[in-house]
C-alpha positions in Angstrom: 42.0 -14.6 -131.3 38.5 -14.3 -132.4 35.3 -14.0 -130.5 31.7 -14.6 -131.4 31.4 -11.1 -132.7 34.1 -11.9 -135.2 37.5 -10.4 -134.4 38.4 -10.8 -130.7 41.1 -13.1 -129.5 41.0 -15.9 -127.0 42.3 -13.8 -124.2 39.7 -11.1 -124.9 37.0 -13.8 -124.7 38.1 -14.6 -121.2 37.5 -11.0 -120.1 34.7 -9.7 -122.4 32.4 -12.4 -123.6 30.1 -14.8 -121.9 31.9 -18.0 -120.9 30.6 -21.5 -120.2 31.8 -24.0 -117.6 33.4 -27.2 -118.8 31.1 -30.2 -118.9 31.7 -33.8 -119.8 31.0 -34.3 -123.5 31.1 -37.3 -125.8 30.8 -35.8 -129.3 32.3 -32.8 -131.1 29.0 -30.9 -131.6 28.2 -30.9 -127.9 31.8 -29.8 -127.1 31.6 -27.0 -129.6 28.2 -25.8 -128.3 29.6 -25.8 -124.8 32.5 -23.7 -126.0 34.9 -26.5 -125.1 36.9 -25.8 -128.3 40.1 -27.6 -127.3 38.1 -30.8 -126.8 35.9 -30.2 -129.9 38.9 -30.1 -132.3 40.0 -33.7 -131.6 36.4 -35.1 -131.6 35.3 -33.2 -134.8 38.3 -34.4 -136.8 37.4 -38.0 -136.1 33.7 -37.3 -136.9 34.5 -35.6 -140.2 36.3 -38.7 -141.4 33.3 -40.9 -140.5 30.6 -38.5 -142.0 28.7 -40.1 -144.9 27.1 -37.1 -146.6 28.5 -33.8 -147.9 26.0 -31.8 -145.8 27.2 -33.6 -142.7 30.8 -33.1 -143.6 30.2 -29.4 -144.2 28.6 -28.8 -140.8 31.4 -30.7 -139.0 34.2 -28.8 -141.0 32.6 -25.5 -140.2 32.5 -26.2 -136.4 36.0 -27.4 -136.6 37.2 -24.2 -138.3 35.5 -22.1 -135.7 37.0 -24.2 -132.9 40.5 -23.8 -134.4 39.9 -20.1 -134.8 38.8 -19.8 -131.2 42.1 -21.4 -130.1 44.3 -19.1 -132.3 45.0 -21.6 -135.0 44.0 -19.5 -138.0 46.2 -21.2 -140.6 44.7 -24.6 -139.9 41.2 -23.0 -139.7 41.5 -21.8 -143.4 41.6 -25.4 -144.7 38.6 -26.4 -142.7 36.5 -23.4 -143.7 37.4 -24.3 -147.3 36.3 -27.9 -146.8 33.1 -26.6 -145.1 32.3 -24.3 -148.1 33.1 -27.1 -150.6 30.6 -29.3 -148.6 27.6 -27.0 -148.8 28.2 -25.1 -145.5 27.2 -21.9 -147.3 28.3 -18.3 -147.1 29.2 -18.4 -143.4 32.1 -20.7 -144.2 33.3 -18.5 -147.0 33.1 -15.4 -144.8 35.1 -17.1 -142.0 37.7 -18.3 -144.6 38.1 -14.7 -145.9 38.7 -13.4 -142.5 41.2 -16.2 -141.6 43.1 -15.5 -144.9 43.3 -11.8 -143.9 44.6 -12.7 -140.5 47.2 -15.0 -142.1 48.4 -12.1 -144.2 47.2 -13.7 -147.5 45.6 -10.4 -148.6 45.2 -11.2 -152.3 43.4 -14.5 -151.4 41.3 -12.7 -148.8 40.2 -10.1 -151.3 39.2 -12.7 -153.8 37.2 -14.5 -151.1 35.4 -11.3 -150.1 34.6 -10.5 -153.7 33.1 -14.0 -154.2 31.2 -13.6 -151.0 29.6 -10.3 -152.1 28.6 -11.9 -155.4 27.1 -14.9 -153.7 24.9 -13.0 -151.3 24.0 -10.5 -154.1 25.6 -7.4 -152.5 29.1 -6.2 -153.3 28.4 -3.4 -150.8 28.6 -5.7 -147.8 32.3 -6.4 -148.0 33.7 -3.3 -149.7 35.5 -2.2 -146.5 37.2 -5.5 -146.0 38.5 -5.5 -149.6 39.8 -1.9 -149.2 41.4 -2.8 -145.8 43.3 -5.7 -147.6 44.7 -3.2 -150.1 45.9 -0.9 -147.3 47.4 -3.8 -145.3 49.3 -5.1 -148.3 51.0 -1.7 -148.5 51.8 -1.5 -144.8 53.2 -5.0 -144.8 56.0 -3.8 -147.1 57.0 -0.9 -144.8 60.7 -1.1 -143.6 61.2 -0.1 -139.9 64.9 -0.1 -139.0 64.2 2.1 -136.0 62.2 -0.6 -134.3 63.2 -3.9 -132.6 60.5 -6.2 -131.3 61.1 -9.3 -129.3 59.0 -11.8 -127.3 59.3 -11.1 -123.5 61.4 -13.6 -121.7 58.6 -14.3 -119.1 56.1 -15.6 -121.6 54.7 -19.1 -121.0 53.1 -21.7 -123.3 49.8 -20.3 -122.1 48.0 -17.0 -122.8 49.9 -14.0 -121.3 48.6 -10.5 -122.0 47.7 -7.0 -120.9 50.8 -5.9 -118.9 50.7 -3.0 -116.5 53.3 -1.7 -114.0 53.0 -2.4 -110.3 55.9 -0.7 -108.5 59.0 -2.4 -109.9 57.1 -5.3 -111.4 54.7 -6.0 -114.2 51.2 -7.4 -113.5 50.0 -9.5 -116.4 46.9 -11.6 -117.1 47.5 -15.3 -117.7 45.8 -18.7 -117.8 49.0 -20.5 -116.9 48.8 -23.7 -114.8 49.2 -22.0 -111.5 46.1 -19.8 -111.9 43.4 -20.0 -109.3 40.0 -21.3 -110.3 38.2 -24.5 -111.1 41.0 -27.1 -111.1 39.3 -28.9 -114.0 40.9 -27.7 -117.2 39.1 -24.7 -118.8 37.9 -26.5 -121.9 37.9 -23.5 -124.2 41.6 -23.6 -124.4 42.7 -26.7 -122.5 44.3 -24.3 -119.9 43.3 -23.0 -116.5 41.1 -20.0 -115.7 42.8 -16.6 -116.0 44.3 -14.6 -113.1 46.5 -11.6 -112.4 50.2 -12.5 -111.9 53.1 -10.3 -110.6 56.2 -10.8 -112.8 59.8 -10.0 -112.1 61.0 -8.8 -115.5 64.6 -9.6 -114.6 64.2 -13.2 -113.5 60.9 -14.0 -115.3 59.4 -15.3 -112.1 55.7 -15.0 -111.9 53.5 -15.3 -108.8 49.8 -15.1 -108.0 49.2 -11.3 -107.5 46.7 -11.6 -104.6 44.4 -14.2 -103.1 41.9 -11.4 -102.4 41.8 -10.5 -106.1 42.2 -13.9 -107.8 39.2 -16.2 -107.3 37.6 -19.2 -108.9 36.3 -16.9 -111.6 38.3 -15.3 -114.5 40.2 -12.2 -113.5 42.5 -9.9 -115.5 43.3 -6.6 -117.3 44.3 -4.5 -114.2 45.1 -0.8 -113.8 46.5 0.9 -110.7 46.6 4.4 -109.3 49.8 6.4 -109.1 50.9 5.1 -105.6 49.6 1.6 -106.1 47.0 1.7 -103.3 44.0 1.1 -105.7 43.4 -1.5 -108.3 40.7 -1.8 -110.9 40.4 -5.0 -112.8 37.9 -7.2 -114.8 36.1 -10.2 -113.3 33.8 -12.6 -115.2 31.6 -14.7 -113.1 28.3 -16.5 -113.1 26.7 -19.8 -112.0 27.3 -23.1 -113.7 23.9 -22.8 -115.4 24.3 -19.3 -116.6 26.5 -17.3 -119.0 29.1 -15.2 -117.3 29.1 -11.4 -117.5 32.2 -9.3 -116.9 32.4 -6.4 -114.5 35.0 -3.9 -113.5 36.0 -4.4 -109.9 37.7 -2.0 -107.4 39.9 -2.8 -104.4 42.0 -0.7 -102.0 45.2 -1.7 -100.3 44.7 -1.1 -96.5 48.5 -1.2 -95.7 48.5 -5.0 -95.2 46.3 -6.6 -97.9 43.8 -5.9 -100.6 40.3 -5.6 -99.3 37.4 -7.5 -100.9 36.7 -6.1 -104.4 33.4 -4.4 -105.2 32.0 -3.7 -108.7 31.8 -0.1 -109.8 28.4 1.4 -109.3 27.6 2.7 -112.8 27.6 -0.8 -114.4 24.3 -2.3 -115.6 23.1 -5.9 -115.4 23.5 -8.0 -118.5 26.2 -5.9 -120.1 29.9 -6.8 -120.4 32.4 -4.3 -119.0 36.2 -4.7 -119.0 39.8 -3.6 -119.5 39.8 -0.5 -117.2 42.5 2.1 -117.6 43.0 4.8 -114.9 44.5 8.3 -115.6 47.7 9.3 -113.8 45.7 11.7 -111.5 43.3 8.9 -110.7 40.3 11.0 -111.7 39.3 9.4 -115.1 38.6 5.8 -115.9 38.5 4.5 -119.4 37.1 1.1 -120.3 35.5 -1.0 -123.0 31.9 -2.1 -122.9 29.4 -3.9 -125.2 26.6 -1.4 -124.5 23.4 -0.9 -126.4 23.9 2.9 -126.3 27.3 2.6 -128.0 28.2 3.2 -131.7 28.3 -0.5 -132.3 30.2 -3.6 -131.0 32.5 -2.8 -128.0 33.2 0.8 -127.5 35.6 2.9 -125.3 33.8 4.8 -122.6 35.0 7.1 -119.8 33.8 8.1 -116.3 35.2 10.7 -114.0 35.6 10.4 -110.2 34.0 13.1 -108.1 34.9 12.5 -104.5 34.1 8.8 -104.0 31.5 8.6 -106.8 31.9 8.0 -110.5 29.9 10.1 -113.0 27.5 8.8 -115.6 29.8 7.2 -118.3 30.4 9.1 -121.5 30.9 7.5 -124.9 34.1 8.5 -126.7 33.5 10.1 -130.1 33.5 8.5 -133.6 37.2 9.4 -134.2 37.8 6.5 -131.7 34.7 4.3 -131.7 33.4 2.7 -134.8 30.6 0.3 -135.8 33.0 -2.6 -134.8 35.0 -3.2 -131.7 37.3 -0.9 -129.7 39.1 -2.4 -126.8 42.0 -2.4 -124.3 42.5 1.4 -123.7 45.8 2.5 -122.1 47.3 5.9 -121.4 50.7 7.5 -121.8 50.3 11.0 -120.4 47.8 12.7 -122.9 48.0 9.9 -125.4 45.3 7.2 -125.5 46.2 3.9 -127.0 43.4 1.3 -127.9 42.8 -1.6 -130.2 40.2 -1.8 -133.0 39.1 -4.3 -135.6 37.3 -1.7 -137.8 39.7 1.2 -138.3 41.9 0.2 -141.3 44.3 -2.4 -140.0 46.4 -5.4 -140.7 44.1 -8.3 -140.0 42.7 -8.7 -136.5 42.9 -6.2 -133.7 45.4 -3.4 -134.4 46.8 -0.8 -131.9 45.9 2.8 -132.5 46.7 6.1 -130.7 45.0 9.4 -130.3 45.3 12.3 -128.0 43.1 15.0 -126.5 43.5 18.5 -127.9 43.3 21.7 -125.9 39.7 22.2 -126.8 38.8 18.8 -125.4 38.3 17.1 -128.9 40.1 13.9 -129.8 42.6 13.7 -132.6 42.0 11.2 -135.4 43.1 7.6 -134.6 46.5 6.7 -136.0 47.5 3.1 -136.7 50.9 2.2 -135.2 51.5 -0.1 -138.3 54.2 -2.9 -138.4 56.2 -4.1 -136.5 53.9 -3.2 -133.6 50.8 -4.3 -135.5 50.7 -7.7 -137.3 48.2 -9.9 -139.1 47.1 -11.3 -135.7 45.5 -9.5 -132.8 47.6 -6.7 -131.2 46.5 -5.0 -128.0 47.5 -3.9 -124.5 50.1 -1.3 -125.3 52.3 -0.1 -122.4 55.1 2.6 -122.5 58.0 1.8 -120.2 59.6 4.7 -118.4 61.0 2.6 -115.5 63.6 0.5 -117.3 67.1 1.9 -118.0 67.4 3.0 -121.6 70.5 2.8 -123.8 71.6 6.0 -125.5 69.6 6.4 -128.7 66.5 4.7 -127.5 63.6 7.2 -127.9 60.8 4.9 -126.5 60.3 1.4 -125.2 57.6 -0.7 -123.7 55.4 -3.8 -124.1 52.3 -4.9 -126.0 50.4 -8.2 -126.5 50.1 -10.1 -129.8 48.7 -13.4 -131.1 51.1 -13.3 -134.1 52.2 -16.7 -135.3 55.8 -16.6 -134.0 54.7 -16.6 -130.4 54.8 -19.5 -128.0 51.4 -19.2 -126.4 47.9 -18.3 -127.4 48.8 -14.7 -126.8 52.2 -13.4 -125.8 53.7 -10.2 -124.5 56.3 -8.5 -126.7 58.9 -5.8 -125.8 59.7 -3.0 -128.2 62.4 -0.4 -128.6 62.5 2.5 -130.9 65.8 4.1 -131.7 66.7 7.3 -133.4 67.5 6.7 -137.1 68.5 9.7 -139.1 65.8 10.4 -141.8 66.7 10.1 -145.4 67.3 13.3 -147.4 64.0 15.0 -148.1 62.7 14.8 -151.7 62.6 18.0 -153.7 59.9 20.3 -152.4 57.1 20.9 -154.9 55.8 24.4 -155.1 53.2 24.8 -152.4 49.8 26.1 -153.2 49.1 29.6 -152.1 46.4 28.4 -149.7 46.3 25.1 -147.7 43.1 23.2 -148.3 40.6 23.6 -145.5 40.1 20.5 -143.4 36.6 19.0 -143.7 34.4 16.5 -141.8 32.5 14.4 -144.3 29.7 11.9 -143.5 28.8 9.1 -145.9 25.4 7.7 -145.2 23.9 4.5 -146.6 20.3 3.3 -146.4 20.2 -0.5 -146.6 17.8 -3.4 -146.4 18.5 -7.0 -145.2 19.1 -9.9 -147.5 17.2 -12.9 -146.2 18.1 -16.5 -147.1 14.4 -16.9 -147.9 13.2 -13.5 -149.4 9.7 -14.2 -148.3 10.5 -15.2 -144.7 11.7 -12.4 -142.3 12.6 -15.1 -139.7 15.1 -16.8 -142.1 18.8 -16.2 -141.8 20.2 -12.7 -142.7 22.9 -13.1 -145.3 23.9 -9.4 -145.4 22.6 -6.0 -146.5 22.2 -4.3 -149.8 21.5 -0.6 -150.8 17.9 0.5 -150.9 17.8 3.2 -153.7 15.4 6.1 -153.8 15.0 6.1 -150.0 14.2 9.5 -148.3 16.3 10.8 -145.5 15.2 13.6 -143.2 18.3 15.3 -141.7 17.6 17.3 -138.5 20.3 19.7 -137.4 19.1 21.7 -134.4 15.8 23.2 -135.4 16.4 22.8 -139.1 15.3 19.8 -141.2 16.1 19.0 -144.8 15.1 16.0 -146.9 17.3 14.2 -149.4 16.9 11.2 -151.7 19.7 8.6 -151.7 21.3 7.5 -155.0 21.3 4.1 -156.7 23.9 2.9 -154.2 21.7 3.9 -151.3 24.3 6.6 -150.6 24.2 10.3 -149.5 27.1 12.6 -148.5 27.0 15.4 -146.0 29.7 18.0 -145.0 29.5 18.3 -141.3 29.9 21.3 -139.0 31.9 21.1 -135.7 30.3 20.5 -132.3 26.8 19.6 -133.6 24.4 16.7 -133.2 22.8 15.2 -136.4 19.6 13.1 -136.4 18.5 11.1 -139.4 15.2 9.5 -140.2 15.1 7.2 -143.3 12.0 6.0 -145.1 10.9 4.0 -148.1 7.5 2.9 -149.3 6.8 -0.6 -148.0 9.4 -0.4 -145.2 9.5 0.6 -141.6 11.1 3.9 -140.9 14.4 3.9 -139.0 16.7 6.5 -137.4 20.3 7.1 -136.8 22.4 9.7 -135.1 25.9 11.2 -135.5 27.7 13.8 -133.4 30.8 15.9 -134.3 31.2 16.8 -130.6 34.7 15.7 -129.5 35.9 15.3 -133.1 38.9 17.4 -134.0 39.7 18.5 -137.6 43.0 17.2 -138.8 45.1 19.7 -140.9 47.2 16.8 -142.2 44.0 15.1 -143.5 41.9 17.5 -145.5 38.9 15.2 -145.5 38.0 13.0 -142.5 35.3 10.6 -143.7 32.9 8.9 -141.4 30.0 6.5 -142.1 26.6 5.7 -140.8 24.3 2.9 -142.0 20.5 3.0 -141.6 18.9 -0.4 -142.2 15.2 -0.4 -143.0 13.0 -3.5 -142.4 10.6 -4.5 -145.1 7.0 -4.7 -144.0 5.7 -8.3 -144.2 2.0 -7.6 -143.6 0.4 -10.1 -141.3 3.5 -12.3 -141.1 4.8 -13.2 -137.7 8.3 -11.9 -136.8 10.1 -13.5 -133.9 11.4 -11.2 -131.2 14.7 -12.5 -129.9 15.7 -12.7 -126.2 12.2 -12.6 -124.8 12.2 -15.1 -122.0 9.9 -15.7 -119.0 10.4 -17.5 -115.8 8.6 -20.8 -115.2 4.9 -20.3 -114.9 5.3 -16.5 -114.9 4.4 -13.8 -117.3 6.1 -10.6 -116.0 8.7 -8.9 -118.3 12.2 -9.8 -117.1 15.0 -7.3 -117.2 16.8 -9.2 -120.0 13.7 -8.9 -122.2 13.3 -5.1 -121.8 16.0 -4.1 -124.4 14.2 -6.0 -127.2 10.8 -4.4 -126.3 12.4 -1.0 -125.9 13.7 -1.3 -129.5 10.3 -2.4 -130.7 8.8 0.7 -128.9 11.2 3.0 -130.6 10.3 1.4 -134.0 6.6 2.0 -133.3 7.3 5.7 -132.3 9.1 6.1 -135.7 6.1 4.6 -137.5 3.1 6.2 -135.9 0.5 4.7 -138.3 1.6 1.1 -137.8 -0.6 -1.3 -135.7 0.8 -4.6 -134.5 -0.3 -7.8 -132.8 1.9 -9.1 -130.0 1.7 -12.9 -129.9 3.0 -15.4 -127.4 3.4 -19.2 -127.9 4.2 -22.1 -125.6 5.7 -25.5 -126.2 3.5 -28.6 -126.2 4.1 -29.5 -122.6 1.1 -28.7 -120.3 -2.6 -28.7 -121.0 -4.2 -26.8 -123.8 -6.2 -24.6 -121.4 -3.2 -23.8 -119.2 -1.0 -23.0 -122.2 -3.6 -20.7 -123.8 -4.1 -18.8 -120.5 -0.3 -18.5 -119.9 0.5 -17.3 -123.4 -2.3 -14.7 -123.3 -1.0 -13.3 -120.0 2.5 -13.2 -121.5 1.4 -11.4 -124.6 -0.6 -8.9 -122.5 2.5 -8.3 -120.4 4.4 -7.3 -123.5 1.6 -5.0 -124.6 1.4 -3.4 -121.2 5.2 -2.8 -121.3 4.9 -1.1 -124.6 2.1 1.1 -123.4 4.3 2.1 -120.4 6.8 3.3 -123.0 4.3 5.6 -124.5 2.7 3.5 -127.3 -1.0 4.1 -127.7 -3.1 1.1 -126.6 -5.2 1.2 -129.7 -2.2 0.4 -131.8 -1.5 -2.9 -129.9 -3.3 -6.2 -129.7 -2.3 -9.1 -127.4 -2.9 -12.7 -128.6 -1.9 -15.9 -126.8 -1.8 -18.9 -129.1 -0.8 -21.5 -126.5 0.8 -24.5 -128.2 -1.6 -24.2 -131.3 0.9 -22.7 -133.8 4.2 -24.5 -133.3 7.3 -23.5 -135.4 9.0 -26.9 -134.9 6.5 -29.5 -136.0 7.8 -32.4 -134.0 5.8 -35.0 -132.1 5.7 -33.6 -128.5 7.3 -36.6 -126.9 10.1 -36.5 -129.4 10.8 -32.8 -129.5 14.4 -31.8 -128.5 14.9 -29.1 -126.0 16.0 -26.8 -128.9 12.7 -27.5 -130.6 10.7 -26.8 -127.5 12.6 -23.5 -127.2 11.8 -22.6 -130.8 8.1 -23.1 -130.0 8.3 -21.0 -126.8 8.4 -17.6 -128.6 7.1 -14.1 -128.5 6.5 -12.4 -131.9 4.8 -9.5 -133.5 3.0 -9.0 -136.8 2.1 -5.8 -138.6 -1.7 -5.9 -139.0 -2.1 -2.4 -140.5 
């Protein structure tokens, strides 16, 4: 199950990513763009056979591979990504093929594809982690685990079933099976219905709609309950037919007769996806995953504590847990926190990891559960079972979700048992050193620059990153600052102290300064691992003097020029860049499409550009460093005849940009 951000499964997409409502489509490209992947597969296969040029075949094959991946058909996707690459679809197709090979357990082929990808974009650095992960996974795949037995749960359906939790003597699962509430038109992403919460009798396998108050026409799922089952927290993704859907954590209370109308938790912000809540046994701490701009990267695990009836400002869990990638589906077993990650070393897709909180409040390093719990597919939603009767010799048992190939649905729930198996005789003990090595926390930093498809065009596609040698890095620790120069690989190494915040400012002549931060707060040293190694990456943007650089996600309402809430994060980031580069002056420019009169368009674009400038001034940027310029329709990016411009071309011309003028 893979999402837009590269490693999330279909089920996760239901409850973490933006979704689109099914529309009637007549061709594969339209179906694909509408995220109607089940529909797209059939249409694109026919269109590929009719395509007359290699370029056209490459585009179709690439969309087909992505559609198959989105519907958990990785093996079939590999062939189509190969066809796409062979037909000039470029490095995107090769990258997708490498990931699909990894998820199929074809690690040697995946390593070769990643190596070729690094050579093609001109940066072996970009895929070094993926190659190393394939080496690790190859070793884990050979592990023998006689103590474990893993079986598909008897209540799985041919649909997606996932994220089990206990509710009294039943399980509550998330599923998009045919009896789900929601739009009765088929959900075109999968060909199935919308997702809902279902109560499952584990003895009979019978599943019923959990509650009409909880399940609606939207997508619901991934629930958690308090200890006496009078509260439920769950994810709901909703939006209008013309908008993307955002997911929120909802809360409902059982009043003795029924569940009351759910309400979203108050700490959630607009335009951000929240999901997969997990409540501690005492009901005081809520863990969840969110794609938040203040996170470490991708989706991260956060926590909030309940004080009375209010929830505290959420806290980001430390880098022992969160990475630059995606961390998802937290669950608890007493003091042990389980979660899934696509970036900690793993088998292919999402792997399940565990950690626990130490007496001093720090979190232990994440430990991969390895096979047979983890597989080449996506594995998540781990649940320990203390309710079922155990045979003698069973030390632990429970459930988890997996998209592994032997399942019957898109995602299936599996049961596991772990029995006591006497360990083999220990090997001869080597003479121990007089003193155990002292555990260390090590930070590897990299200063990088972007690789553009057109080296002279900062608006062209970014193919990857490569090291930027001889960059300077100012490291601030408390009131002390030291400056170092990175090596030929753009690398520097730092031994970290405990319970400190580190701030980094990287610079290079001809590039914009950029910053990064790292904190050892909450990170525990591991005596079993003498060196815990973490990474940060600082990407510097080359200064293209007097060249326009498009600002993404800057939109305005019709005939208006005020800065919308969804445009603020982009301008906030620009403001931060200007603060880090106090000598830089920029021009903020706004453009319209060709519709409307010249005078109207020039006036509107000038007001929009001035609004952007005013917003930056409100964020502390000096007015003399900013210039507003409205170009109207005079400098189009798409040079089509106005009457023949597509809506995409009109959107391309309706843009806000900046250029460095000094």
